[in-house]
C-alpha positions in Angstrom: -22.2 -19.1 3.7 -25.1 -17.3 5.5 -26.5 -14.2 3.8 -25.3 -11.0 5.4 -27.7 -8.7 7.0 -27.8 -4.9 6.8 -27.3 -2.7 9.8 -27.4 1.0 10.3 -24.8 2.8 12.5 -26.3 6.1 13.7 -23.7 8.5 14.8 -24.6 10.8 17.7 -22.8 13.9 18.9 -23.1 17.6 19.2 -20.3 18.4 16.7 -19.1 21.1 19.1 -15.8 19.4 19.8 -15.0 19.2 16.1 -15.9 22.8 15.5 -13.6 23.9 18.3 -10.6 22.2 16.8 -8.0 24.2 14.7 -8.5 23.6 11.0 -5.5 21.2 10.6 -6.8 19.0 13.4 -10.3 19.0 11.9 -8.8 17.9 8.6 -6.8 15.2 10.3 -9.9 13.9 12.0 -11.8 13.9 8.7 -8.9 11.7 7.3 -9.7 9.2 10.0 -13.3 9.1 8.8 -12.2 8.6 5.2 -9.8 5.9 6.2 -12.4 4.0 8.2 -14.8 4.2 5.3 -12.2 2.8 3.0 -11.5 0.0 5.4 -15.2 -0.9 5.5 -15.3 -0.8 1.7 -12.1 -3.0 1.4 -13.7 -5.6 3.8 -17.0 -5.6 1.8 -18.9 -4.3 4.8 -19.8 -0.8 3.5 -23.1 -0.3 1.8 -23.4 3.5 2.2 -23.5 6.5 4.5 -23.3 10.2 4.8 -23.0 13.0 7.3 -26.2 15.1 7.9 -26.5 18.9 7.4 -26.6 20.6 10.8 -30.2 21.9 10.6 -33.3 19.8 10.4 -37.1 20.1 10.3 -39.2 17.9 12.6 -42.9 17.1 12.0 -44.7 15.9 15.1 -48.1 14.9 16.5 -51.5 14.8 15.0 -51.3 18.5 14.2 -48.1 17.8 12.2 -46.4 20.8 13.9 -43.2 21.7 12.1 -40.1 22.7 14.2 -36.7 23.8 13.0 -33.2 23.3 14.3 -31.4 20.4 15.9 -33.6 17.6 17.3 -32.9 15.0 19.8 -35.2 13.5 22.4 -32.7 14.1 25.2 -31.2 17.3 23.8 -27.7 16.1 24.6 -26.9 14.6 21.2 -28.0 15.0 17.6 -27.7 12.4 14.8 -24.7 13.6 12.8 -24.7 11.0 10.2 -25.1 7.3 9.4 -23.5 4.3 7.8 -25.2 1.3 6.3 -23.1 -1.8 6.7 -23.3 -5.6 6.1 -22.6 -8.0 8.8 -23.4 -11.6 9.6 -25.1 -10.7 12.9 -25.5 -8.0 15.5 -22.2 -9.0 17.3 -20.2 -8.5 14.1 -22.0 -5.2 13.5 -21.1 -4.0 17.0 -17.5 -5.0 16.4 -17.4 -3.1 13.1 -19.0 0.0 14.8 -16.3 0.0 17.5 -13.9 1.2 14.8 -15.9 4.5 14.3 -13.7 7.6 14.8 -16.5 9.3 16.7 -15.3 7.6 19.9 -12.2 9.8 20.0 -14.5 12.7 20.8 -16.7 10.8 23.3 -19.3 10.2 20.6 -22.1 7.6 20.7 -23.4 5.2 18.0 -26.5 3.2 17.8 -26.6 0.0 15.8 -29.8 -1.3 14.4 -30.6 -4.2 12.1 -32.4 -3.1 9.0 -35.5 -5.2 8.5 -36.3 -6.6 5.0 -39.6 -5.3 3.6 
């Protein structure tokens, strides 16, 4: 059996849709995240992952300028969190990522293979 590779699933969104929901709906949505995580664990695909705090510091350029707040190159989305998964190849990683609850709120994910160092 071929060795599984590691992939990151970066979860993009503004978080505004979730914040606008009534508390019971937010809790129900969070249950979907917990269930998806458990499903990944049960299948042996889950390596790790966490949501990010809403604020960030960004250091950029030769001057190493520090900026505060949300950061995204296109300003439409921010990275809200990540998962690290194991999959045999990119196609399987994409298939796994399609189960992410973020799509219910028109979210976006980016899947990248993690290179070995």
